[in-house]
PyMOL Python script that loads the backbone (N, CA, C, O; Angstrom):
from pymol import cmd

cmd.read_pdbstr("""\
ATOM      1  N   MET A   1      31.091  -7.709  11.747  1.00  0.00           N
ATOM      2  CA  MET A   1      29.894  -7.632  11.074  1.00  0.00           C
ATOM      3  C   MET A   1      28.809  -7.912  11.712  1.00  0.00           C
ATOM      4  O   MET A   1      28.011  -6.993  11.895  1.00  0.00           O
ATOM      5  N   PRO A   2      28.458  -9.453  12.287  1.00  0.00           N
ATOM      6  CA  PRO A   2      27.527  -9.993  12.540  1.00  0.00           C
ATOM      7  C   PRO A   2      26.764  -8.820  13.774  1.00  0.00           C
ATOM      8  O   PRO A   2      25.566  -8.807  14.058  1.00  0.00           O
ATOM      9  N   GLU A   3      27.682  -8.033  14.279  1.00  0.00           N
ATOM     10  CA  GLU A   3      26.743  -7.466  15.384  1.00  0.00           C
ATOM     11  C   GLU A   3      25.848  -6.265  14.329  1.00  0.00           C
ATOM     12  O   GLU A   3      24.654  -5.972  14.278  1.00  0.00           O
ATOM     13  N   ARG A   4      26.948  -5.814  13.632  1.00  0.00           N
ATOM     14  CA  ARG A   4      26.123  -4.552  12.797  1.00  0.00           C
ATOM     15  C   ARG A   4      25.064  -4.935  11.716  1.00  0.00           C
ATOM     16  O   ARG A   4      24.310  -4.060  11.291  1.00  0.00           O
ATOM     17  N   PHE A   5      24.984  -6.260  11.245  1.00  0.00           N
ATOM     18  CA  PHE A   5      24.096  -7.059  10.490  1.00  0.00           C
ATOM     19  C   PHE A   5      22.549  -6.781  12.112  1.00  0.00           C
ATOM     20  O   PHE A   5      21.651  -5.941  12.056  1.00  0.00           O
ATOM     21  N   GLY A   6      22.746  -7.628  13.101  1.00  0.00           N
ATOM     22  CA  GLY A   6      21.800  -7.754  13.784  1.00  0.00           C
ATOM     23  C   GLY A   6      21.144  -6.040  14.158  1.00  0.00           C
ATOM     24  O   GLY A   6      19.943  -5.769  14.177  1.00  0.00           O
ATOM     25  N   ASP A   7      21.971  -5.317  14.355  1.00  0.00           N
ATOM     26  CA  ASP A   7      21.301  -3.704  14.653  1.00  0.00           C
ATOM     27  C   ASP A   7      20.648  -3.554  13.385  1.00  0.00           C
ATOM     28  O   ASP A   7      19.458  -3.239  13.405  1.00  0.00           O
ATOM     29  N   ILE A   8      21.201  -3.719  12.328  1.00  0.00           N
ATOM     30  CA  ILE A   8      19.847  -3.467  11.273  1.00  0.00           C
ATOM     31  C   ILE A   8      18.982  -4.332  10.844  1.00  0.00           C
ATOM     32  O   ILE A   8      18.078  -3.850  10.160  1.00  0.00           O
ATOM     33  N   LEU A   9      18.960  -5.599  11.044  1.00  0.00           N
ATOM     34  CA  LEU A   9      17.790  -6.165  11.334  1.00  0.00           C
ATOM     35  C   LEU A   9      16.841  -5.905  12.034  1.00  0.00           C
ATOM     36  O   LEU A   9      15.643  -6.007  11.772  1.00  0.00           O
ATOM     37  N   THR A  10      17.566  -5.405  13.359  1.00  0.00           N
ATOM     38  CA  THR A  10      16.457  -4.857  14.649  1.00  0.00           C
ATOM     39  C   THR A  10      15.400  -4.425  14.158  1.00  0.00           C
ATOM     40  O   THR A  10      14.235  -4.816  14.088  1.00  0.00           O
ATOM     41  N   MET A  11      16.318  -3.036  13.627  1.00  0.00           N
ATOM     42  CA  MET A  11      15.655  -1.514  12.959  1.00  0.00           C
ATOM     43  C   MET A  11      14.217  -2.009  11.856  1.00  0.00           C
ATOM     44  O   MET A  11      13.035  -1.679  11.759  1.00  0.00           O
ATOM     45  N   VAL A  12      14.921  -2.737  11.329  1.00  0.00           N
ATOM     46  CA  VAL A  12      14.059  -3.182   9.780  1.00  0.00           C
ATOM     47  C   VAL A  12      12.912  -4.131  10.527  1.00  0.00           C
ATOM     48  O   VAL A  12      11.779  -3.974  10.073  1.00  0.00           O
ATOM     49  N   MET A  13      13.016  -4.859  11.347  1.00  0.00           N
ATOM     50  CA  MET A  13      11.720  -5.539  11.824  1.00  0.00           C
ATOM     51  C   MET A  13      11.203  -4.541  12.925  1.00  0.00           C
ATOM     52  O   MET A  13       9.973  -4.600  12.918  1.00  0.00           O
ATOM     53  N   GLY A  14      11.696  -3.569  13.952  1.00  0.00           N
ATOM     54  CA  GLY A  14      10.952  -2.843  14.214  1.00  0.00           C
ATOM     55  C   GLY A  14      10.154  -1.476  13.544  1.00  0.00           C
ATOM     56  O   GLY A  14       9.256  -0.881  14.142  1.00  0.00           O
ATOM     57  N   ALA A  15      10.579  -1.161  12.407  1.00  0.00           N
ATOM     58  CA  ALA A  15      10.051  -0.561  11.529  1.00  0.00           C
ATOM     59  C   ALA A  15       8.906  -1.096  11.125  1.00  0.00           C
ATOM     60  O   ALA A  15       7.974  -0.378  11.487  1.00  0.00           O
ATOM     61  N   LEU A  16       8.533  -2.093  10.502  1.00  0.00           N
ATOM     62  CA  LEU A  16       7.581  -3.071  10.023  1.00  0.00           C
ATOM     63  C   LEU A  16       6.620  -3.538  11.186  1.00  0.00           C
ATOM     64  O   LEU A  16       5.440  -3.775  10.928  1.00  0.00           O
ATOM     65  N   ALA A  17       7.116  -3.671  12.459  1.00  0.00           N
ATOM     66  CA  ALA A  17       6.016  -3.836  13.118  1.00  0.00           C
ATOM     67  C   ALA A  17       5.514  -2.673  13.488  1.00  0.00           C
ATOM     68  O   ALA A  17       4.326  -2.707  13.809  1.00  0.00           O
ATOM     69  N   VAL A  18       6.237  -1.304  13.562  1.00  0.00           N
ATOM     70  CA  VAL A  18       5.550  -0.044  13.575  1.00  0.00           C
ATOM     71  C   VAL A  18       4.466   0.347  12.635  1.00  0.00           C
ATOM     72  O   VAL A  18       3.380   0.897  12.822  1.00  0.00           O
ATOM     73  N   GLY A  19       5.036  -0.068  11.631  1.00  0.00           N
ATOM     74  CA  GLY A  19       4.283   0.261  10.432  1.00  0.00           C
ATOM     75  C   GLY A  19       2.905  -1.096  10.247  1.00  0.00           C
ATOM     76  O   GLY A  19       1.760  -1.059   9.798  1.00  0.00           O
ATOM     77  N   TYR A  20       3.480  -1.829  10.652  1.00  0.00           N
ATOM     78  CA  TYR A  20       2.009  -3.198  10.965  1.00  0.00           C
ATOM     79  C   TYR A  20       0.621  -2.504  11.953  1.00  0.00           C
ATOM     80  O   TYR A  20      -0.601  -2.597  11.834  1.00  0.00           O
ATOM     81  N   VAL A  21       1.211  -2.039  12.600  1.00  0.00           N
ATOM     82  CA  VAL A  21       0.434  -1.227  14.400  1.00  0.00           C
ATOM     83  C   VAL A  21      -0.431  -0.279  13.371  1.00  0.00           C
ATOM     84  O   VAL A  21      -1.582  -0.491  12.991  1.00  0.00           O
ATOM     85  N   VAL A  22       0.193   0.526  13.114  1.00  0.00           N
ATOM     86  CA  VAL A  22      -0.642   1.468  12.425  1.00  0.00           C
ATOM     87  C   VAL A  22      -1.459   1.365  11.070  1.00  0.00           C
ATOM     88  O   VAL A  22      -2.221   2.238  10.654  1.00  0.00           O
ATOM     89  N   TYR A  23      -1.176   0.155  10.447  1.00  0.00           N
ATOM     90  CA  TYR A  23      -2.179  -0.027   9.408  1.00  0.00           C
ATOM     91  C   TYR A  23      -3.128  -0.922  10.389  1.00  0.00           C
ATOM     92  O   TYR A  23      -4.230  -0.381  10.290  1.00  0.00           O
ATOM     93  N   GLU A  24      -3.203  -1.624  10.961  1.00  0.00           N
ATOM     94  CA  GLU A  24      -3.927  -2.186  11.353  1.00  0.00           C
ATOM     95  C   GLU A  24      -4.809  -1.192  12.437  1.00  0.00           C
ATOM     96  O   GLU A  24      -5.959  -1.546  12.696  1.00  0.00           O
ATOM     97  N   ILE A  25      -4.251   0.088  13.085  1.00  0.00           N
ATOM     98  CA  ILE A  25      -5.678   0.995  13.595  1.00  0.00           C
ATOM     99  C   ILE A  25      -5.880   1.481  12.255  1.00  0.00           C
ATOM    100  O   ILE A  25      -7.100   1.361  12.143  1.00  0.00           O
ATOM    101  N   GLU A  26      -5.507   1.899  11.293  1.00  0.00           N
ATOM    102  CA  GLU A  26      -6.474   2.495  10.240  1.00  0.00           C
ATOM    103  C   GLU A  26      -7.141   1.751   9.809  1.00  0.00           C
ATOM    104  O   GLU A  26      -8.175   2.377   9.576  1.00  0.00           O
ATOM    105  N   ARG A  27      -7.349   0.204   9.356  1.00  0.00           N
ATOM    106  CA  ARG A  27      -8.192  -0.852   8.914  1.00  0.00           C
ATOM    107  C   ARG A  27      -9.187  -0.788  10.088  1.00  0.00           C
ATOM    108  O   ARG A  27     -10.357  -1.091   9.853  1.00  0.00           O
ATOM    109  N   ARG A  28      -8.799  -0.394  11.419  1.00  0.00           N
ATOM    110  CA  ARG A  28     -10.255  -0.997  12.343  1.00  0.00           C
ATOM    111  C   ARG A  28     -10.797   0.629  12.130  1.00  0.00           C
ATOM    112  O   ARG A  28     -11.976   0.531  11.791  1.00  0.00           O
ATOM    113  N   ARG A  29     -10.438   1.964  12.188  1.00  0.00           N
ATOM    114  CA  ARG A  29     -10.743   2.682  12.115  1.00  0.00           C
ATOM    115  C   ARG A  29     -12.145   2.685  10.925  1.00  0.00           C
ATOM    116  O   ARG A  29     -13.337   2.890  11.153  1.00  0.00           O
ATOM    117  N   ARG A  30     -11.436   2.370   9.608  1.00  0.00           N
ATOM    118  CA  ARG A  30     -12.161   2.709   8.602  1.00  0.00           C
ATOM    119  C   ARG A  30     -13.462   1.607   8.889  1.00  0.00           C
ATOM    120  O   ARG A  30     -14.669   1.793   8.739  1.00  0.00           O
ATOM    121  N   LYS A  31     -12.816   0.546   9.299  1.00  0.00           N
ATOM    122  CA  LYS A  31     -14.089  -0.354   9.219  1.00  0.00           C
ATOM    123  C   LYS A  31     -15.618  -0.414  10.181  1.00  0.00           C
ATOM    124  O   LYS A  31     -16.620  -1.067   9.887  1.00  0.00           O
ATOM    125  N   LEU A  32     -15.352   0.812  11.845  1.00  0.00           N
ATOM    126  CA  LEU A  32     -15.844   1.393  12.559  1.00  0.00           C
ATOM    127  C   LEU A  32     -16.644   2.473  11.726  1.00  0.00           C
ATOM    128  O   LEU A  32     -17.820   2.825  11.818  1.00  0.00           O
ATOM    129  N   HIS A  33     -16.086   2.701  11.263  1.00  0.00           N
ATOM    130  CA  HIS A  33     -16.571   4.164  10.162  1.00  0.00           C
ATOM    131  C   HIS A  33     -17.558   3.794   9.476  1.00  0.00           C
ATOM    132  O   HIS A  33     -18.644   4.364   9.583  1.00  0.00           O
ATOM    133  N   GLU A  34     -17.318   2.582   8.497  1.00  0.00           N
ATOM    134  CA  GLU A  34     -18.661   2.091   7.944  1.00  0.00           C
ATOM    135  C   GLU A  34     -19.483   1.591   8.604  1.00  0.00           C
ATOM    136  O   GLU A  34     -20.621   1.968   8.328  1.00  0.00           O
ATOM    137  N   VAL A  35     -19.390   0.783   9.492  1.00  0.00           N
ATOM    138  CA  VAL A  35     -20.448   0.085  10.081  1.00  0.00           C
ATOM    139  C   VAL A  35     -21.445   0.890  10.955  1.00  0.00           C
ATOM    140  O   VAL A  35     -22.645   0.632  11.052  1.00  0.00           O
ATOM    141  N   TRP A  36     -20.716   2.014  11.649  1.00  0.00           N
ATOM    142  CA  TRP A  36     -21.244   3.251  12.685  1.00  0.00           C
ATOM    143  C   TRP A  36     -21.794   4.380  11.561  1.00  0.00           C
ATOM    144  O   TRP A  36     -22.840   4.998  11.756  1.00  0.00           O
ATOM    145  N   ASP A  37     -21.307   4.492  10.859  1.00  0.00           N
ATOM    146  CA  ASP A  37     -21.044   5.668  10.104  1.00  0.00           C
ATOM    147  C   ASP A  37     -20.986   6.785  10.589  1.00  0.00           C
ATOM    148  O   ASP A  37     -21.886   7.612  10.446  1.00  0.00           O
ATOM    149  N   VAL A  38     -20.010   6.975  11.185  1.00  0.00           N
ATOM    150  CA  VAL A  38     -19.421   8.088  12.127  1.00  0.00           C
ATOM    151  C   VAL A  38     -19.312   9.467  11.265  1.00  0.00           C
ATOM    152  O   VAL A  38     -18.714   9.367  10.194  1.00  0.00           O
ATOM    153  N   LEU A  39     -19.694  10.412  11.530  1.00  0.00           N
ATOM    154  CA  LEU A  39     -19.156  11.682  10.815  1.00  0.00           C
ATOM    155  C   LEU A  39     -18.061  11.987  11.465  1.00  0.00           C
ATOM    156  O   LEU A  39     -17.547  11.906  12.580  1.00  0.00           O
ATOM    157  N   ASP A  40     -17.887  12.339  10.477  1.00  0.00           N
ATOM    158  CA  ASP A  40     -16.215  13.346  10.763  1.00  0.00           C
ATOM    159  C   ASP A  40     -16.018  15.025  11.145  1.00  0.00           C
ATOM    160  O   ASP A  40     -17.046  15.451  11.671  1.00  0.00           O
ATOM    161  N   VAL A  41     -15.523  15.507  11.080  1.00  0.00           N
ATOM    162  CA  VAL A  41     -15.312  16.756  11.723  1.00  0.00           C
ATOM    163  C   VAL A  41     -16.023  17.580  10.588  1.00  0.00           C
ATOM    164  O   VAL A  41     -16.934  18.240  11.088  1.00  0.00           O
ATOM    165  N   GLU A  42     -15.933  17.741   9.433  1.00  0.00           N
ATOM    166  CA  GLU A  42     -16.335  18.019   8.151  1.00  0.00           C
ATOM    167  C   GLU A  42     -18.029  18.171   8.345  1.00  0.00           C
ATOM    168  O   GLU A  42     -18.719  19.188   8.272  1.00  0.00           O
ATOM    169  N   ASP A  43     -18.374  16.933   8.588  1.00  0.00           N
ATOM    170  CA  ASP A  43     -19.322  16.439   8.563  1.00  0.00           C
ATOM    171  C   ASP A  43     -20.278  17.172   9.252  1.00  0.00           C
ATOM    172  O   ASP A  43     -21.351  17.660   8.898  1.00  0.00           O
ATOM    173  N   ALA A  44     -19.456  17.147  10.695  1.00  0.00           N
ATOM    174  CA  ALA A  44     -20.440  17.297  12.057  1.00  0.00           C
ATOM    175  C   ALA A  44     -20.437  18.909  11.888  1.00  0.00           C
ATOM    176  O   ALA A  44     -21.307  19.517  12.512  1.00  0.00           O
ATOM    177  N   VAL A  45     -19.558  19.623  11.121  1.00  0.00           N
ATOM    178  CA  VAL A  45     -20.094  21.116  11.193  1.00  0.00           C
ATOM    179  C   VAL A  45     -21.122  20.891  10.195  1.00  0.00           C
ATOM    180  O   VAL A  45     -22.325  20.820  10.447  1.00  0.00           O
ATOM    181  N   LEU A  46     -20.531  20.770   8.920  1.00  0.00           N
ATOM    182  CA  LEU A  46     -22.112  20.558   7.797  1.00  0.00           C
ATOM    183  C   LEU A  46     -23.300  20.473   8.292  1.00  0.00           C
ATOM    184  O   LEU A  46     -24.094  21.399   8.125  1.00  0.00           O
ATOM    185  N   THR A  47     -23.760  18.947   9.241  1.00  0.00           N
ATOM    186  CA  THR A  47     -25.128  18.896   9.748  1.00  0.00           C
ATOM    187  C   THR A  47     -25.708  19.812  11.071  1.00  0.00           C
ATOM    188  O   THR A  47     -26.859  19.933  11.489  1.00  0.00           O
ATOM    189  N   GLU A  48     -24.592  20.328  11.489  1.00  0.00           N
ATOM    190  CA  GLU A  48     -25.066  21.451  12.444  1.00  0.00           C
ATOM    191  C   GLU A  48     -25.506  22.961  11.925  1.00  0.00           C
ATOM    192  O   GLU A  48     -26.466  23.615  12.332  1.00  0.00           O
ATOM    193  N   LYS A  49     -24.729  23.262  11.112  1.00  0.00           N
ATOM    194  CA  LYS A  49     -24.922  24.259   9.699  1.00  0.00           C
ATOM    195  C   LYS A  49     -26.880  23.895   9.487  1.00  0.00           C
ATOM    196  O   LYS A  49     -27.798  24.618   9.871  1.00  0.00           O
ATOM    197  N   LEU A  50     -26.969  22.677   8.827  1.00  0.00           N
ATOM    198  CA  LEU A  50     -28.332  22.413   7.999  1.00  0.00           C
ATOM    199  C   LEU A  50     -29.163  22.410   9.192  1.00  0.00           C
ATOM    200  O   LEU A  50     -30.328  22.689   8.909  1.00  0.00           O
ATOM    201  N   GLU A  51     -28.938  22.160  10.610  1.00  0.00           N
ATOM    202  CA  GLU A  51     -30.056  22.127  11.739  1.00  0.00           C
ATOM    203  C   GLU A  51     -29.949  23.339  11.910  1.00  0.00           C
ATOM    204  O   GLU A  51     -31.035  23.834  12.211  1.00  0.00           O
ATOM    205  N   GLU A  52     -28.964  24.202  11.846  1.00  0.00           N
ATOM    206  CA  GLU A  52     -29.486  25.757  12.564  1.00  0.00           C
ATOM    207  C   GLU A  52     -30.212  26.575  11.502  1.00  0.00           C
ATOM    208  O   GLU A  52     -30.983  27.523  11.654  1.00  0.00           O
ATOM    209  N   MET A  53     -29.773  25.968  10.366  1.00  0.00           N
ATOM    210  CA  MET A  53     -31.033  26.619   9.063  1.00  0.00           C
ATOM    211  C   MET A  53     -32.553  26.222   9.092  1.00  0.00           C
ATOM    212  O   MET A  53     -33.491  26.943   8.754  1.00  0.00           O
ATOM    213  N   VAL A  54     -32.601  25.140   9.488  1.00  0.00           N
ATOM    214  CA  VAL A  54     -33.956  24.507   9.555  1.00  0.00           C
ATOM    215  C   VAL A  54     -34.933  25.179  11.000  1.00  0.00           C
ATOM    216  O   VAL A  54     -36.069  25.644  11.088  1.00  0.00           O
ATOM    217  N   GLU A  55     -33.729  24.921  12.075  1.00  0.00           N
ATOM    218  CA  GLU A  55     -34.615  25.716  12.901  1.00  0.00           C
ATOM    219  C   GLU A  55     -34.663  27.254  12.978  1.00  0.00           C
ATOM    220  O   GLU A  55     -35.331  27.818  13.844  1.00  0.00           O
ATOM    221  N   SER A  56     -34.011  27.859  12.144  1.00  0.00           N
ATOM    222  CA  SER A  56     -34.636  29.477  12.246  1.00  0.00           C
ATOM    223  C   SER A  56     -35.541  29.563  11.195  1.00  0.00           C
ATOM    224  O   SER A  56     -36.007  30.674  10.943  1.00  0.00           O
ATOM    225  N   GLY A  57     -35.966  28.351  10.363  1.00  0.00           N
ATOM    226  CA  GLY A  57     -36.787  28.885   8.925  1.00  0.00           C
ATOM    227  C   GLY A  57     -36.454  28.943   7.777  1.00  0.00           C
ATOM    228  O   GLY A  57     -37.098  28.906   6.728  1.00  0.00           O
ATOM    229  N   GLU A  58     -35.060  29.067   8.076  1.00  0.00           N
ATOM    230  CA  GLU A  58     -34.653  29.365   6.174  1.00  0.00           C
ATOM    231  C   GLU A  58     -34.759  28.337   5.695  1.00  0.00           C
ATOM    232  O   GLU A  58     -35.060  28.455   4.507  1.00  0.00           O
ATOM    233  N   LEU A  59     -34.671  27.397   5.990  1.00  0.00           N
ATOM    234  CA  LEU A  59     -34.692  25.965   4.987  1.00  0.00           C
ATOM    235  C   LEU A  59     -35.734  24.979   5.638  1.00  0.00           C
ATOM    236  O   LEU A  59     -35.660  24.959   6.866  1.00  0.00           O
ATOM    237  N   GLN A  60     -36.739  24.115   5.053  1.00  0.00           N
ATOM    238  CA  GLN A  60     -37.557  23.459   5.109  1.00  0.00           C
ATOM    239  C   GLN A  60     -36.936  22.178   5.240  1.00  0.00           C
ATOM    240  O   GLN A  60     -35.787  22.048   4.818  1.00  0.00           O
ATOM    241  N   PRO A  61     -37.512  21.244   5.750  1.00  0.00           N
ATOM    242  CA  PRO A  61     -37.138  19.731   5.787  1.00  0.00           C
ATOM    243  C   PRO A  61     -38.043  19.228   4.545  1.00  0.00           C
ATOM    244  O   PRO A  61     -39.195  19.529   4.234  1.00  0.00           O
ATOM    245  N   TYR A  62     -37.189  18.428   4.000  1.00  0.00           N
ATOM    246  CA  TYR A  62     -38.115  17.728   2.716  1.00  0.00           C
ATOM    247  C   TYR A  62     -39.387  16.778   3.309  1.00  0.00           C
ATOM    248  O   TYR A  62     -39.027  15.788   3.945  1.00  0.00           O
ATOM    249  N   THR A  63     -40.339  16.920   3.207  1.00  0.00           N
ATOM    250  CA  THR A  63     -41.617  16.069   3.381  1.00  0.00           C
ATOM    251  C   THR A  63     -41.949  15.202   2.667  1.00  0.00           C
ATOM    252  O   THR A  63     -42.597  14.224   3.042  1.00  0.00           O
ATOM    253  N   GLY A  64     -41.340  15.525   0.842  1.00  0.00           N
ATOM    254  CA  GLY A  64     -42.154  14.655   0.439  1.00  0.00           C
ATOM    255  C   GLY A  64     -41.631  13.247  -0.131  1.00  0.00           C
ATOM    256  O   GLY A  64     -41.856  12.912  -1.294  1.00  0.00           O
ATOM    257  N   ALA A  65     -40.835  12.357   0.879  1.00  0.00           N
ATOM    258  CA  ALA A  65     -40.223  11.232   0.566  1.00  0.00           C
ATOM    259  C   ALA A  65     -41.173  10.351   1.270  1.00  0.00           C
ATOM    260  O   ALA A  65     -41.893  10.598   2.238  1.00  0.00           O
ATOM    261  N   THR A  66     -41.043   9.399   0.663  1.00  0.00           N
ATOM    262  CA  THR A  66     -41.541   8.078   1.331  1.00  0.00           C
ATOM    263  C   THR A  66     -40.716   7.241   1.854  1.00  0.00           C
ATOM    264  O   THR A  66     -39.539   7.309   1.499  1.00  0.00           O
ATOM    265  N   LEU A  67     -41.022   6.499   2.580  1.00  0.00           N
ATOM    266  CA  LEU A  67     -39.970   5.403   2.987  1.00  0.00           C
ATOM    267  C   LEU A  67     -40.332   3.871   2.330  1.00  0.00           C
ATOM    268  O   LEU A  67     -41.503   3.501   2.417  1.00  0.00           O
ATOM    269  N   ALA A  68     -39.573   3.190   1.828  1.00  0.00           N
ATOM    270  CA  ALA A  68     -40.060   1.836   1.268  1.00  0.00           C
ATOM    271  C   ALA A  68     -40.025   0.667   2.025  1.00  0.00           C
ATOM    272  O   ALA A  68     -40.423  -0.393   1.542  1.00  0.00           O
TER     273      ALA A  68
END
""", "prot")
cmd.dss("prot")
cmd.show_as("cartoon", "prot")
cmd.util.cbc("prot")
cmd.orient("prot")
């Protein structure tokens, strides 16, 4: 019985270790995303389309804003 218990304990501890690594990677990715304001794929495509619309003259950049 102790051999079987040891195998089960090893699998549980391994699963916890893998789960922690995945959690830590996601936490660091979110932190970097907040610090650097990284565009994801969807935002990058939208930004590219908006830039194309401005370059073609279809959309005019907003010039009425003032920086505080």
